[in-house]
Backbone as JSON Lines, residues from 0, in Angstrom:
{"i":0,"aa":"M","n":[5.94,88.45,-21.29],"ca":[6.66,87.2,-21.48],"c":[6.87,86.98,-22.97]}
{"i":1,"aa":"S","n":[8.1,86.7,-23.36],"ca":[8.39,86.51,-24.78],"c":[7.84,85.16,-25.25]}
{"i":2,"aa":"E","n":[7.7,85.07,-26.56],"ca":[7.18,83.84,-27.14],"c":[8.07,82.64,-26.81]}
{"i":3,"aa":"R","n":[9.37,82.86,-26.77],"ca":[10.31,81.76,-26.54],"c":[10.33,81.3,-25.09]}
{"i":4,"aa":"T","n":[10.0,82.18,-24.14],"ca":[10.06,81.79,-22.73],"c":[8.7,81.4,-22.18]}
{"i":5,"aa":"N","n":[7.66,81.42,-22.99],"ca":[6.34,81.04,-22.56],"c":[6.31,79.53,-22.29]}
{"i":6,"aa":"P","n":[6.08,79.12,-21.03],"ca":[6.16,77.68,-20.72],"c":[5.08,76.84,-21.41]}
{"i":7,"aa":"T","n":[3.9,77.39,-21.62],"ca":[2.84,76.63,-22.29],"c":[3.22,76.41,-23.75]}
{"i":8,"aa":"R","n":[3.7,77.47,-24.38],"ca":[4.13,77.36,-25.78],"c":[5.26,76.34,-25.9]}
{"i":9,"aa":"K","n":[6.2,76.38,-24.95],"ca":[7.32,75.44,-24.97],"c":[6.82,74.0,-24.82]}
{"i":10,"aa":"R","n":[5.84,73.76,-23.95],"ca":[5.28,72.41,-23.81],"c":[4.7,71.92,-25.12]}
{"i":11,"aa":"L","n":[4.01,72.8,-25.82],"ca":[3.41,72.43,-27.11],"c":[4.48,72.12,-28.15]}
{"i":12,"aa":"V","n":[5.51,72.96,-28.21],"ca":[6.59,72.73,-29.18],"c":[7.34,71.45,-28.84]}
{"i":13,"aa":"D","n":[7.59,71.22,-27.55],"ca":[8.29,69.98,-27.14],"c":[7.47,68.74,-27.53]}
{"i":14,"aa":"A","n":[6.18,68.8,-27.3],"ca":[5.31,67.67,-27.67],"c":[5.3,67.48,-29.18]}
{"i":15,"aa":"A","n":[5.16,68.58,-29.91],"ca":[5.16,68.51,-31.38],"c":[6.48,67.95,-31.89]}
{"i":16,"aa":"T","n":[7.58,68.38,-31.3],"ca":[8.89,67.91,-31.73],"c":[9.0,66.4,-31.61]}
{"i":17,"aa":"K","n":[8.59,65.87,-30.48],"ca":[8.65,64.41,-30.29],"c":[7.79,63.68,-31.31]}
{"i":18,"aa":"L","n":[6.57,64.16,-31.49],"ca":[5.64,63.47,-32.39],"c":[6.0,63.65,-33.86]}
{"i":19,"aa":"F","n":[6.29,64.89,-34.27],"ca":[6.61,65.15,-35.68],"c":[7.87,64.41,-36.1]}
{"i":20,"aa":"Y","n":[8.88,64.39,-35.23],"ca":[10.12,63.71,-35.59],"c":[9.91,62.21,-35.67]}
{"i":21,"aa":"A","n":[9.16,61.66,-34.74],"ca":[8.97,60.2,-34.7],"c":[8.05,59.7,-35.81]}
{"i":22,"aa":"E","n":[7.01,60.48,-36.14],"ca":[5.97,59.96,-37.03],"c":[5.82,60.72,-38.34]}
{"i":23,"aa":"G","n":[6.41,61.91,-38.43],"ca":[6.22,62.75,-39.62],"c":[5.09,63.73,-39.4]}
{"i":24,"aa":"I","n":[5.15,64.85,-40.07],"ca":[4.16,65.91,-39.81],"c":[2.77,65.57,-40.33]}
{"i":25,"aa":"G","n":[2.69,64.81,-41.4],"ca":[1.39,64.48,-41.98],"c":[0.58,63.49,-41.16]}
{"i":26,"aa":"R","n":[1.27,62.69,-40.37],"ca":[0.59,61.63,-39.61],"c":[0.18,62.07,-38.21]}
{"i":27,"aa":"V","n":[0.6,63.29,-37.82],"ca":[0.34,63.75,-36.46],"c":[-0.7,64.88,-36.5]}
{"i":28,"aa":"S","n":[-1.77,64.71,-35.77],"ca":[-2.82,65.73,-35.72],"c":[-2.55,66.74,-34.6]}
{"i":29,"aa":"V","n":[-3.21,67.89,-34.68],"ca":[-3.09,68.86,-33.59],"c":[-3.69,68.28,-32.31]}
{"i":30,"aa":"D","n":[-4.69,67.43,-32.45],"ca":[-5.26,66.77,-31.27],"c":[-4.2,65.93,-30.56]}
{"i":31,"aa":"A","n":[-3.4,65.21,-31.33],"ca":[-2.35,64.36,-30.75],"c":[-1.3,65.22,-30.05]}
{"i":32,"aa":"V","n":[-0.95,66.36,-30.65],"ca":[0.04,67.26,-30.03],"c":[-0.51,67.81,-28.73]}
{"i":33,"aa":"A","n":[-1.75,68.28,-28.74],"ca":[-2.36,68.82,-27.53],"c":[-2.41,67.76,-26.43]}
{"i":34,"aa":"E","n":[-2.8,66.54,-26.81],"ca":[-2.87,65.45,-25.83],"c":[-1.49,65.14,-25.25]}
{"i":35,"aa":"K","n":[-0.48,65.06,-26.12],"ca":[0.88,64.78,-25.65],"c":[1.37,65.86,-24.7]}
{"i":36,"aa":"A","n":[0.98,67.13,-24.96],"ca":[1.39,68.24,-24.11],"c":[0.55,68.33,-22.84]}
{"i":37,"aa":"G","n":[-0.55,67.56,-22.78],"ca":[-1.44,67.63,-21.62],"c":[-2.25,68.91,-21.6]}
{"i":38,"aa":"L","n":[-2.57,69.42,-22.8],"ca":[-3.31,70.68,-22.92],"c":[-4.48,70.48,-23.88]}
{"i":39,"aa":"T","n":[-5.34,71.47,-23.98],"ca":[-6.48,71.37,-24.89],"c":[-6.09,71.87,-26.28]}
{"i":40,"aa":"K","n":[-6.86,71.45,-27.25],"ca":[-6.65,71.93,-28.62],"c":[-6.88,73.44,-28.67]}
{"i":41,"aa":"R","n":[-7.81,73.92,-27.89],"ca":[-8.06,75.37,-27.84],"c":[-6.82,76.12,-27.36]}
{"i":42,"aa":"T","n":[-6.13,75.57,-26.37],"ca":[-4.89,76.19,-25.89],"c":[-3.84,76.18,-26.99]}
{"i":43,"aa":"L","n":[-3.76,75.09,-27.72],"ca":[-2.8,75.02,-28.83],"c":[-3.08,76.15,-29.83]}
{"i":44,"aa":"Y","n":[-4.35,76.31,-30.2],"ca":[-4.69,77.34,-31.19],"c":[-4.59,78.75,-30.62]}
{"i":45,"aa":"Y","n":[-4.56,78.88,-29.31],"ca":[-4.3,80.19,-28.71],"c":[-2.85,80.61,-28.97]}
{"i":46,"aa":"H","n":[-1.95,79.62,-28.96],"ca":[-0.52,79.9,-29.12],"c":[-0.05,79.8,-30.57]}
{"i":47,"aa":"F","n":[-0.77,79.07,-31.39],"ca":[-0.39,78.89,-32.8],"c":[-1.61,79.09,-33.68]}
{"i":48,"aa":"K","n":[-1.48,79.9,-34.72],"ca":[-2.61,80.16,-35.61],"c":[-3.06,78.9,-36.33]}
{"i":49,"aa":"S","n":[-2.1,78.01,-36.61],"ca":[-2.41,76.83,-37.41],"c":[-1.39,75.74,-37.13]}
{"i":50,"aa":"K","n":[-1.68,74.56,-37.63],"ca":[-0.72,73.46,-37.56],"c":[0.55,73.84,-38.32]}
{"i":51,"aa":"D","n":[0.4,74.57,-39.41],"ca":[1.56,75.0,-40.19],"c":[2.53,75.82,-39.34]}
{"i":52,"aa":"D","n":[1.99,76.73,-38.53],"ca":[2.85,77.53,-37.65],"c":[3.52,76.67,-36.58]}
{"i":53,"aa":"L","n":[2.82,75.66,-36.11],"ca":[3.39,74.74,-35.12],"c":[4.53,73.93,-35.74]}
{"i":54,"aa":"I","n":[4.35,73.5,-36.98],"ca":[5.42,72.76,-37.67],"c":[6.65,73.64,-37.84]}
{"i":55,"aa":"A","n":[6.44,74.9,-38.22],"ca":[7.57,75.83,-38.37],"c":[8.27,76.05,-37.03]}
{"i":56,"aa":"A","n":[7.49,76.15,-35.95],"ca":[8.08,76.32,-34.61],"c":[8.91,75.11,-34.21]}
{"i":57,"aa":"Y","n":[8.43,73.92,-34.58],"ca":[9.18,72.68,-34.32],"c":[10.56,72.76,-34.97]}
{"i":58,"aa":"L","n":[10.62,73.17,-36.24],"ca":[11.91,73.24,-36.92],"c":[12.76,74.4,-36.4]}
{"i":59,"aa":"D","n":[12.14,75.55,-36.17],"ca":[12.89,76.68,-35.61],"c":[13.51,76.31,-34.27]}
{"i":60,"aa":"G","n":[12.8,75.5,-33.5],"ca":[13.31,75.07,-32.2],"c":[14.48,74.11,-32.3]}
{"i":61,"aa":"R","n":[14.65,73.47,-33.44],"ca":[15.77,72.53,-33.63],"c":[17.0,73.22,-34.23]}
{"i":62,"aa":"D","n":[16.84,74.43,-34.76],"ca":[17.92,75.11,-35.47],"c":[19.17,75.27,-34.61]}
{"i":63,"aa":"Q","n":[19.08,76.05,-33.55],"ca":[20.26,76.34,-32.73],"c":[20.82,75.1,-32.03]}
{"i":64,"aa":"P","n":[19.99,74.23,-31.44],"ca":[20.57,73.02,-30.83],"c":[21.36,72.17,-31.83]}
{"i":65,"aa":"N","n":[20.85,72.04,-33.06],"ca":[21.56,71.25,-34.06],"c":[22.87,71.94,-34.45]}
{"i":66,"aa":"L","n":[22.83,73.25,-34.66],"ca":[24.06,73.98,-35.0],"c":[25.09,73.89,-33.88]}
{"i":67,"aa":"E","n":[24.64,74.03,-32.64],"ca":[25.56,73.95,-31.5],"c":[26.18,72.56,-31.39]}
{"i":68,"aa":"Q","n":[25.38,71.53,-31.66],"ca":[25.92,70.17,-31.6],"c":[27.0,69.97,-32.66]}
{"i":69,"aa":"M","n":[26.74,70.41,-33.89],"ca":[27.73,70.24,-34.97],"c":[28.99,71.06,-34.67]}
{"i":70,"aa":"A","n":[28.81,72.28,-34.18],"ca":[29.96,73.12,-33.84],"c":[30.76,72.48,-32.7]}
{"i":71,"aa":"G","n":[30.07,71.86,-31.76],"ca":[30.75,71.18,-30.66],"c":[31.6,70.02,-31.16]}
{"i":72,"aa":"W","n":[31.06,69.24,-32.07],"ca":[31.83,68.13,-32.65],"c":[33.04,68.65,-33.41]}
{"i":73,"aa":"F","n":[32.86,69.71,-34.15],"ca":[33.95,70.33,-34.91],"c":[35.04,70.8,-33.95]}
{"i":74,"aa":"D","n":[34.64,71.54,-32.92],"ca":[35.63,72.11,-31.98],"c":[36.35,71.04,-31.17]}
{"i":75,"aa":"A","n":[35.66,69.96,-30.84],"ca":[36.26,68.91,-30.0],"c":[37.25,68.03,-30.76]}
{"i":76,"aa":"A","n":[37.13,67.99,-32.08],"ca":[38.0,67.11,-32.86],"c":[39.41,67.67,-32.95]}
{"i":77,"aa":"E","n":[40.37,66.78,-32.9],"ca":[41.77,67.19,-33.05],"c":[42.13,67.19,-34.52]}
{"i":78,"aa":"G","n":[43.14,67.97,-34.86],"ca":[43.62,68.01,-36.23],"c":[43.16,69.25,-36.97]}
{"i":79,"aa":"G","n":[43.39,69.25,-38.27],"ca":[43.04,70.38,-39.11],"c":[41.57,70.38,-39.48]}
{"i":80,"aa":"A","n":[41.21,71.3,-40.36],"ca":[39.82,71.45,-40.77],"c":[39.27,70.16,-41.38]}
{"i":81,"aa":"D","n":[40.11,69.41,-42.1],"ca":[39.64,68.17,-42.71],"c":[39.18,67.18,-41.65]}
{"i":82,"aa":"K","n":[39.98,67.02,-40.59],"ca":[39.63,66.09,-39.51],"c":[38.42,66.58,-38.72]}
{"i":83,"aa":"K","n":[38.33,67.89,-38.54],"ca":[37.23,68.47,-37.77],"c":[35.89,68.3,-38.51]}
{"i":84,"aa":"V","n":[35.89,68.53,-39.81],"ca":[34.66,68.34,-40.58],"c":[34.31,66.86,-40.65]}
{"i":85,"aa":"E","n":[35.3,66.03,-40.85],"ca":[35.03,64.59,-40.89],"c":[34.44,64.11,-39.56]}
{"i":86,"aa":"A","n":[34.86,64.74,-38.45],"ca":[34.32,64.38,-37.13],"c":[32.82,64.66,-37.04]}
{"i":87,"aa":"I","n":[32.35,65.71,-37.71],"ca":[30.91,65.98,-37.73],"c":[30.18,64.78,-38.33]}
{"i":88,"aa":"F","n":[30.68,64.31,-39.47],"ca":[30.05,63.17,-40.15],"c":[30.17,61.89,-39.31]}
{"i":89,"aa":"T","n":[31.33,61.68,-38.7],"ca":[31.53,60.49,-37.86],"c":[30.52,60.47,-36.71]}
{"i":90,"aa":"N","n":[30.32,61.63,-36.1],"ca":[29.35,61.72,-35.0],"c":[27.92,61.56,-35.5]}
{"i":91,"aa":"L","n":[27.63,62.11,-36.67],"ca":[26.3,61.91,-37.26],"c":[26.05,60.42,-37.51]}
{"i":92,"aa":"A","n":[27.05,59.72,-38.02],"ca":[26.91,58.28,-38.27],"c":[26.67,57.53,-36.96]}
{"i":93,"aa":"R","n":[27.37,57.95,-35.91],"ca":[27.18,57.32,-34.58],"c":[25.75,57.53,-34.09]}
{"i":94,"aa":"V","n":[25.26,58.77,-34.2],"ca":[23.9,59.1,-33.79],"c":[22.88,58.33,-34.63]}
{"i":95,"aa":"A","n":[23.18,58.18,-35.92],"ca":[22.26,57.5,-36.84],"c":[22.1,56.02,-36.52]}
{"i":96,"aa":"R","n":[22.99,55.47,-35.75],"ca":[22.89,54.06,-35.37],"c":[21.86,53.84,-34.26]}
{"i":97,"aa":"H","n":[21.42,54.92,-33.63],"ca":[20.43,54.8,-32.55],"c":[19.08,54.44,-33.17]}
{"i":98,"aa":"P","n":[18.35,53.49,-32.56],"ca":[17.08,53.05,-33.16],"c":[16.03,54.17,-33.31]}
{"i":99,"aa":"R","n":[16.11,55.21,-32.49],"ca":[15.12,56.29,-32.59],"c":[15.49,57.34,-33.63]}
{"i":100,"aa":"W","n":[16.67,57.24,-34.24],"ca":[17.08,58.22,-35.24],"c":[16.26,58.03,-36.5]}
{"i":101,"aa":"K","n":[15.63,59.09,-36.96],"ca":[14.74,59.02,-38.12],"c":[15.25,59.87,-39.28]}
{"i":102,"aa":"G","n":[16.49,60.32,-39.22],"ca":[17.02,61.15,-40.3],"c":[16.95,62.62,-39.95]}
{"i":103,"aa":"C","n":[17.25,63.44,-40.92],"ca":[17.24,64.89,-40.75],"c":[15.78,65.38,-40.77]}
{"i":104,"aa":"G","n":[15.33,65.9,-39.64],"ca":[13.96,66.38,-39.55],"c":[13.66,67.51,-40.52]}
{"i":105,"aa":"F","n":[14.66,68.32,-40.83],"ca":[14.47,69.42,-41.77],"c":[14.2,68.89,-43.17]}
{"i":106,"aa":"L","n":[14.99,67.91,-43.6],"ca":[14.79,67.34,-44.93],"c":[13.51,66.52,-45.01]}
{"i":107,"aa":"R","n":[13.22,65.76,-43.97],"ca":[12.0,64.96,-43.98],"c":[10.77,65.86,-44.08]}
{"i":108,"aa":"T","n":[10.77,66.95,-43.34],"ca":[9.64,67.88,-43.38],"c":[9.53,68.53,-44.75]}
{"i":109,"aa":"A","n":[10.68,68.95,-45.29],"ca":[10.66,69.57,-46.63],"c":[10.14,68.59,-47.67]}
{"i":110,"aa":"A","n":[10.49,67.32,-47.53],"ca":[10.01,66.3,-48.47],"c":[8.49,66.15,-48.37]}
{"i":111,"aa":"E","n":[7.97,66.17,-47.15],"ca":[6.52,66.05,-46.97],"c":[5.78,67.27,-47.54]}
{"i":112,"aa":"L","n":[6.48,68.4,-47.59],"ca":[5.86,69.65,-48.04],"c":[6.39,70.09,-49.41]}
{"i":113,"aa":"A","n":[6.9,69.14,-50.19],"ca":[7.54,69.48,-51.47],"c":[6.63,70.26,-52.41]}
{"i":114,"aa":"A","n":[5.35,70.04,-52.35],"ca":[4.41,70.73,-53.23],"c":[4.02,72.11,-52.69]}
{"i":115,"aa":"M","n":[4.59,72.49,-51.54],"ca":[4.23,73.76,-50.89],"c":[5.49,74.56,-50.55]}
{"i":116,"aa":"P","n":[6.23,75.05,-51.56],"ca":[7.5,75.72,-51.3],"c":[7.41,76.97,-50.42]}
{"i":117,"aa":"G","n":[6.24,77.6,-50.33],"ca":[6.1,78.79,-49.5],"c":[5.68,78.5,-48.07]}
{"i":118,"aa":"H","n":[5.54,77.23,-47.73],"ca":[5.11,76.83,-46.38],"c":[6.1,77.36,-45.35]}
{"i":119,"aa":"P","n":[5.6,77.87,-44.2],"ca":[6.52,78.4,-43.19],"c":[7.56,77.39,-42.68]}
{"i":120,"aa":"A","n":[7.22,76.11,-42.68],"ca":[8.19,75.09,-42.24],"c":[9.28,74.88,-43.28]}
{"i":121,"aa":"V","n":[8.94,74.99,-44.56],"ca":[9.96,74.88,-45.6],"c":[10.94,76.06,-45.46]}
{"i":122,"aa":"K","n":[10.4,77.23,-45.18],"ca":[11.26,78.41,-44.96],"c":[12.14,78.22,-43.73]}
{"i":123,"aa":"A","n":[11.59,77.63,-42.68],"ca":[12.37,77.36,-41.47],"c":[13.49,76.38,-41.76]}
{"i":124,"aa":"G","n":[13.2,75.35,-42.55],"ca":[14.23,74.39,-42.94],"c":[15.32,75.04,-43.78]}
{"i":125,"aa":"A","n":[14.92,75.9,-44.71],"ca":[15.9,76.6,-45.55],"c":[16.78,77.5,-44.69]}
{"i":126,"aa":"R","n":[16.18,78.17,-43.69],"ca":[16.98,79.02,-42.79],"c":[18.03,78.2,-42.06]}
{"i":127,"aa":"H","n":[17.62,77.02,-41.57],"ca":[18.56,76.17,-40.85],"c":[19.72,75.75,-41.75]}
{"i":128,"aa":"K","n":[19.4,75.28,-42.94],"ca":[20.46,74.83,-43.86],"c":[21.38,75.99,-44.21]}
{"i":129,"aa":"T","n":[20.83,77.19,-44.41],"ca":[21.64,78.37,-44.69],"c":[22.5,78.73,-43.48]}
{"i":130,"aa":"N","n":[21.93,78.65,-42.29],"ca":[22.7,78.95,-41.06],"c":[23.87,77.99,-40.92]}
{"i":131,"aa":"F","n":[23.63,76.7,-41.18],"ca":[24.72,75.73,-41.07],"c":[25.8,76.02,-42.11]}
{"i":132,"aa":"E","n":[25.38,76.3,-43.34],"ca":[26.35,76.57,-44.41],"c":[27.2,77.8,-44.07]}
{"i":133,"aa":"K","n":[26.57,78.85,-43.55],"ca":[27.31,80.08,-43.17],"c":[28.27,79.78,-42.02]}
{"i":134,"aa":"W","n":[27.79,79.03,-41.03],"ca":[28.68,78.69,-39.91],"c":[29.88,77.89,-40.43]}
{"i":135,"aa":"L","n":[29.63,76.9,-41.28],"ca":[30.7,76.05,-41.79],"c":[31.69,76.87,-42.61]}
{"i":136,"aa":"A","n":[31.19,77.78,-43.44],"ca":[32.09,78.63,-44.22],"c":[32.99,79.45,-43.3]}
{"i":137,"aa":"G","n":[32.42,79.97,-42.23],"ca":[33.21,80.73,-41.26],"c":[34.24,79.86,-40.56]}
{"i":138,"aa":"A","n":[33.83,78.65,-40.18],"ca":[34.76,77.73,-39.51],"c":[35.91,77.35,-40.44]}
{"i":139,"aa":"L","n":[35.6,77.08,-41.7],"ca":[36.65,76.72,-42.66],"c":[37.58,77.91,-42.92]}
{"i":140,"aa":"S","n":[36.99,79.08,-43.06],"ca":[37.78,80.29,-43.29],"c":[38.73,80.56,-42.12]}
{"i":141,"aa":"S","n":[38.25,80.33,-40.9],"ca":[39.1,80.56,-39.73],"c":[40.25,79.56,-39.65]}
{"i":142,"aa":"H","n":[40.14,78.47,-40.39],"ca":[41.24,77.48,-40.48],"c":[42.03,77.67,-41.78]}
{"i":143,"aa":"D","n":[41.84,78.84,-42.38],"ca":[42.63,79.24,-43.56],"c":[42.41,78.31,-44.76]}
{"i":144,"aa":"V","n":[41.17,77.82,-44.93],"ca":[40.84,76.98,-46.07],"c":[40.38,77.88,-47.21]}
{"i":145,"aa":"A","n":[40.94,77.68,-48.4],"ca":[40.61,78.5,-49.56],"c":[39.17,78.24,-50.02]}
{"i":146,"aa":"Q","n":[38.57,79.26,-50.59],"ca":[37.21,79.16,-51.16],"c":[36.23,78.54,-50.17]}
{"i":147,"aa":"A","n":[36.26,79.06,-48.94],"ca":[35.48,78.47,-47.84],"c":[33.98,78.47,-48.12]}
{"i":148,"aa":"K","n":[33.45,79.52,-48.74],"ca":[32.0,79.57,-48.99],"c":[31.57,78.47,-49.96]}
{"i":149,"aa":"M","n":[32.31,78.32,-51.06],"ca":[31.96,77.28,-52.03],"c":[32.16,75.89,-51.44]}
{"i":150,"aa":"L","n":[33.22,75.71,-50.7],"ca":[33.5,74.42,-50.08],"c":[32.41,74.07,-49.06]}
{"i":151,"aa":"A","n":[31.96,75.04,-48.29],"ca":[30.88,74.79,-47.33],"c":[29.63,74.3,-48.06]}
{"i":152,"aa":"R","n":[29.33,74.92,-49.19],"ca":[28.16,74.49,-49.96],"c":[28.34,73.05,-50.45]}
{"i":153,"aa":"E","n":[29.53,72.72,-50.92],"ca":[29.79,71.35,-51.4],"c":[29.64,70.34,-50.27]}
{"i":154,"aa":"I","n":[30.09,70.71,-49.08],"ca":[29.98,69.81,-47.92],"c":[28.53,69.64,-47.51]}
{"i":155,"aa":"V","n":[27.74,70.71,-47.57],"ca":[26.32,70.61,-47.27],"c":[25.64,69.65,-48.26]}
{"i":156,"aa":"L","n":[26.04,69.72,-49.52],"ca":[25.49,68.79,-50.52],"c":[25.84,67.35,-50.16]}
{"i":157,"aa":"L","n":[27.07,67.12,-49.73],"ca":[27.46,65.77,-49.3],"c":[26.65,65.31,-48.1]}
{"i":158,"aa":"M","n":[26.46,66.22,-47.15],"ca":[25.73,65.87,-45.93],"c":[24.26,65.55,-46.26]}
{"i":159,"aa":"D","n":[23.63,66.42,-47.03],"ca":[22.22,66.17,-47.35],"c":[22.06,64.94,-48.23]}
{"i":160,"aa":"G","n":[23.02,64.69,-49.1],"ca":[22.99,63.46,-49.89],"c":[23.12,62.23,-49.01]}
{"i":161,"aa":"A","n":[23.98,62.33,-48.0],"ca":[24.14,61.21,-47.06],"c":[22.86,60.99,-46.27]}
{"i":162,"aa":"F","n":[22.21,62.08,-45.83],"ca":[20.94,61.95,-45.11],"c":[19.89,61.27,-45.99]}
{"i":163,"aa":"S","n":[19.84,61.66,-47.26],"ca":[18.87,61.06,-48.19],"c":[19.15,59.57,-48.38]}
{"i":164,"aa":"S","n":[20.42,59.23,-48.56],"ca":[20.78,57.81,-48.71],"c":[20.46,57.02,-47.46]}
{"i":165,"aa":"M","n":[20.63,57.63,-46.31],"ca":[20.29,56.97,-45.05],"c":[18.81,56.64,-44.96]}
{"i":166,"aa":"L","n":[17.97,57.56,-45.46],"ca":[16.52,57.3,-45.42],"c":[16.15,56.1,-46.28]}
{"i":167,"aa":"I","n":[16.9,55.9,-47.35],"ca":[16.62,54.79,-48.26],"c":[17.26,53.49,-47.79]}
{"i":168,"aa":"H","n":[18.53,53.55,-47.42],"ca":[19.3,52.34,-47.12],"c":[19.39,52.0,-45.63]}
{"i":169,"aa":"H","n":[19.11,52.96,-44.76],"ca":[19.24,52.74,-43.31],"c":[20.62,52.21,-42.95]}
{"i":170,"aa":"N","n":[21.64,52.81,-43.57],"ca":[23.01,52.37,-43.36],"c":[23.9,53.59,-43.1]}
{"i":171,"aa":"P","n":[24.39,53.77,-41.86],"ca":[25.22,54.92,-41.51],"c":[26.55,54.98,-42.27]}
{"i":172,"aa":"D","n":[26.92,53.89,-42.95],"ca":[28.16,53.93,-43.72],"c":[28.13,55.02,-44.8]}
{"i":173,"aa":"Y","n":[26.93,55.38,-45.26],"ca":[26.82,56.46,-46.25],"c":[27.27,57.8,-45.65]}
{"i":174,"aa":"V","n":[26.98,58.0,-44.37],"ca":[27.38,59.24,-43.71],"c":[28.9,59.25,-43.55]}
{"i":175,"aa":"N","n":[29.48,58.11,-43.18],"ca":[30.94,58.03,-43.08],"c":[31.61,58.27,-44.42]}
{"i":176,"aa":"A","n":[31.04,57.71,-45.5],"ca":[31.61,57.92,-46.84],"c":[31.54,59.39,-47.23]}
{"i":177,"aa":"A","n":[30.44,60.05,-46.89],"ca":[30.32,61.49,-47.19],"c":[31.34,62.29,-46.38]}
{"i":178,"aa":"G","n":[31.59,61.89,-45.16],"ca":[32.6,62.56,-44.33],"c":[33.99,62.41,-44.91]}
{"i":179,"aa":"H","n":[34.28,61.21,-45.42],"ca":[35.57,60.98,-46.06],"c":[35.72,61.87,-47.3]}
{"i":180,"aa":"A","n":[34.64,61.97,-48.09],"ca":[34.66,62.82,-49.28],"c":[34.84,64.29,-48.91]}
{"i":181,"aa":"A","n":[34.18,64.73,-47.83],"ca":[34.31,66.12,-47.38],"c":[35.76,66.41,-46.97]}
{"i":182,"aa":"A","n":[36.36,65.49,-46.22],"ca":[37.75,65.68,-45.8],"c":[38.68,65.72,-47.0]}
{"i":183,"aa":"T","n":[38.42,64.89,-48.0],"ca":[39.23,64.87,-49.22],"c":[39.12,66.2,-49.95]}
{"i":184,"aa":"L","n":[37.92,66.76,-50.03],"ca":[37.74,68.07,-50.67],"c":[38.54,69.15,-49.94]}
{"i":185,"aa":"I","n":[38.49,69.12,-48.62],"ca":[39.22,70.13,-47.85],"c":[40.72,70.0,-48.07]}
{"i":186,"aa":"R","n":[41.23,68.77,-48.05],"ca":[42.67,68.57,-48.26],"c":[43.08,69.04,-49.66]}
{"i":187,"aa":"A","n":[42.21,68.8,-50.65],"ca":[42.52,69.25,-52.03],"c":[42.58,70.78,-52.08]}
{"i":188,"aa":"R","n":[41.67,71.47,-51.39],"ca":[41.69,72.93,-51.37],"c":[42.94,73.45,-50.66]}
{"i":189,"aa":"M","n":[43.28,72.79,-49.58],"ca":[44.48,73.21,-48.83],"c":[45.73,72.99,-49.67]}
{"i":190,"aa":"A","n":[45.82,71.86,-50.37],"ca":[46.98,71.59,-51.23],"c":[47.05,72.58,-52.38]}
{"i":191,"aa":"G","n":[45.89,72.9,-52.96],"ca":[45.87,73.87,-54.05],"c":[46.3,75.25,-53.61]}
{"i":192,"aa":"K","n":[45.92,75.63,-52.4],"ca":[46.29,76.95,-51.88],"c":[47.81,77.03,-51.67]}
{"i":193,"aa":"H","n":[48.39,75.95,-51.14],"ca":[49.84,75.96,-50.86],"c":[50.64,75.87,-52.17]}
{"i":194,"aa":"A","n":[50.04,75.25,-53.2],"ca":[50.74,75.12,-54.47],"c":[50.72,76.42,-55.26]}
{"i":195,"aa":"A","n":[49.74,77.26,-54.97],"ca":[49.58,78.51,-55.76],"c":[50.63,79.54,-55.42]}
């Protein structure tokens, strides 16, 4: 049985995901995760060497679902690349209005572990951000947007800046403003390409 299809491991990761996202990784003990999963701490340590590995598994488990959700919003939006990227931000702002939304779990975890850059969860967060940036560059390139790799990086900066502002201000309007800025950048690249 692979690690990903192991039902006990999945129960532990699901429990950790709920607790870590709601309360932060520093405030949640392995005892709390085991209790939430309805398992013993010994069982948890059978599947994970440490809490650090469990935190990394929590983030790794969010990578593909988050990417698929963003890609779905992009694909469902009508219009050019500018409207499609702006739709990602519009949907993020909508989701951010939900009372249980606590921000980007990847950034929040990285912030809690800022003094530990080699932590497996920080690496998992970096992989996710890189995966999103690569996907976005490919999506922009397929819509014939010039300098897609650099533009994807700029949009990621806007998105992460919006997430940071949301943590401080608790106002989804920052996400909408970042989406507007992202669409403006795309239109400027498209205009520059046609002018050249």
